[in-house]
C-alpha positions in Angstrom: 52.3 78.6 113.5 53.3 80.9 116.9 52.9 78.2 120.0 52.6 79.3 124.4 52.9 76.7 126.9 51.6 77.6 130.7 52.1 74.4 133.0 51.0 75.2 136.8 53.5 72.7 138.3 53.7 71.6 142.6 56.4 68.8 141.9 58.8 69.9 139.3 56.6 67.0 137.2 54.9 69.2 134.6 57.7 71.4 134.3 59.8 68.5 133.2 56.7 68.1 130.3 57.0 71.6 129.3 60.8 71.6 129.2 60.6 68.8 126.8 57.4 70.3 124.9 59.9 73.5 124.5 63.0 71.6 123.8 60.7 69.7 120.9 59.3 73.2 119.2 62.3 74.6 119.4 60.9 77.9 117.3 58.0 80.6 117.4 57.3 80.7 121.3 56.7 83.5 122.4 55.5 82.6 126.0 57.0 79.3 128.1 56.3 79.5 131.8 54.1 78.7 134.8 52.4 82.2 135.0 48.6 83.6 132.9 51.0 86.5 130.8 49.7 88.1 127.8 51.9 87.1 125.5 49.6 83.5 125.4 47.0 84.9 123.6 48.9 86.1 120.7 49.9 82.1 119.9 48.0 79.7 117.4 48.5 77.5 120.1 48.5 77.2 123.4 50.1 73.6 125.6 48.6 73.3 128.5 50.0 71.5 131.3 48.7 70.8 134.7 48.9 68.5 138.5 46.2 66.5 138.6 44.3 67.5 141.4 41.2 65.5 142.7 40.2 63.7 139.9 40.9 66.9 137.4 43.8 70.0 136.9 44.4 72.5 139.6 42.4 75.9 139.4 44.8 78.2 137.9 44.9 75.7 135.2 40.9 76.0 135.7 41.3 79.6 134.4 44.0 79.5 132.0 41.8 77.4 130.1 38.1 79.0 130.5 40.1 82.4 129.6 41.3 80.9 126.6 39.6 82.0 122.7 39.4 80.7 119.4 43.6 78.3 119.6 44.1 75.1 119.0 44.9 73.6 122.8 47.8 70.2 123.6 46.6 68.9 127.5 49.6 67.7 128.8 49.7 66.8 132.3 50.9 64.3 135.5 49.6 62.0 137.8 51.1 60.4 141.0 48.8 57.2 140.5 49.7 55.5 137.1 49.7 52.8 135.2 46.1 53.0 134.1 45.7 54.4 131.1 42.3 54.4 131.2 43.0 57.2 134.8 45.1 59.2 132.3 42.0 59.6 129.9 39.7 59.7 132.9 41.8 62.4 134.0 42.1 64.3 130.8 38.4 64.0 129.5 37.5 65.9 132.8 40.3 68.4 132.8 39.2 68.7 128.7 35.3 70.2 129.7 36.9 73.1 131.0 38.0 74.1 127.6 36.1 77.2 126.0 34.8 75.3 123.2 35.3 78.5 120.6 39.0 76.1 120.8 40.6 72.8 119.5 41.8 70.1 121.3 44.8 69.1 119.2 46.6 67.2 121.3 46.2 64.5 124.8 49.1 63.9 126.4 49.8 62.3 130.3 52.2 60.3 132.5 53.0 59.3 136.3 55.1 61.7 137.9 57.1 61.9 141.2 55.2 62.6 144.9 56.5 64.5 147.6 57.9 62.2 150.1 55.1 63.3 152.9 52.7 61.5 151.1 55.3 58.2 151.4 55.2 59.2 155.0 51.6 59.3 155.0 51.3 56.2 153.1 53.6 54.2 155.6 51.7 55.6 159.1 48.3 54.0 157.1 50.2 50.8 155.8 51.6 50.5 159.6 48.0 51.0 161.3 47.0 47.7 159.4 49.3 46.2 157.8 46.7 43.3 156.1 45.4 45.6 154.4 46.3 45.4 150.9 44.7 48.5 149.8 48.1 50.4 151.8 50.5 48.1 150.2 49.2 49.4 146.6 49.1 52.9 147.5 53.4 52.5 149.2 54.4 50.3 145.9 52.6 53.1 143.2 54.5 55.9 145.6 57.4 54.2 144.9 57.5 53.5 141.1 55.6 56.4 140.4 59.4 58.1 141.6 61.3 56.7 138.7 59.2 59.2 136.0 58.8 61.1 134.2 61.9 58.9 133.2 63.2 58.7 128.8 60.4 56.9 128.0 57.2 59.2 129.2 59.5 61.9 126.8 59.6 59.5 124.2 56.0 59.4 124.2 55.2 62.4 124.9 58.0 64.0 121.6 55.7 60.9 119.5 52.0 62.8 120.9 53.9 66.0 119.5 55.1 65.2 116.2 51.1 63.1 115.5 50.4 66.3 116.5 51.7 68.4 114.1 51.1 66.3 111.3 47.6 66.3 111.7 47.8 70.5 112.0 50.0 70.8 108.9 47.1 68.2 107.1 44.7 70.6 108.2 
């Protein structure tokens, strides 16, 4: 089975996941990158990576997902806000809506990812203007937690997901 990896990554978090997938899958990679490459069409399995934008993937990923037909798809992504499997599940479900019905989603994975420092500066200004607001402190705490991701634990969990997906595909 050959595969392709497409990812859209602004901060580099999703690229870390894409590179990890490539290192785990090793052989039969037709394409790995952040451009909509024609080689993707020749793949049996397409890994599609995204960063979270307004609770879903970015527009280039939506366009690619609408274009891909009759493939096995593994969705993976990162989000600045984390810690809640329900939140990640909601994002993945939102993204999966863009997958063409002729495709089969064979795996999904998300983890937290670091955000640009400009986001923390914005949160700090909000907090400074109203230090009693617990939501603003929570935003700062989440930002500081996100700086540590994706980490080795995230990559190990992704590896487990990949192995599980491969076993399921081999059984079918």
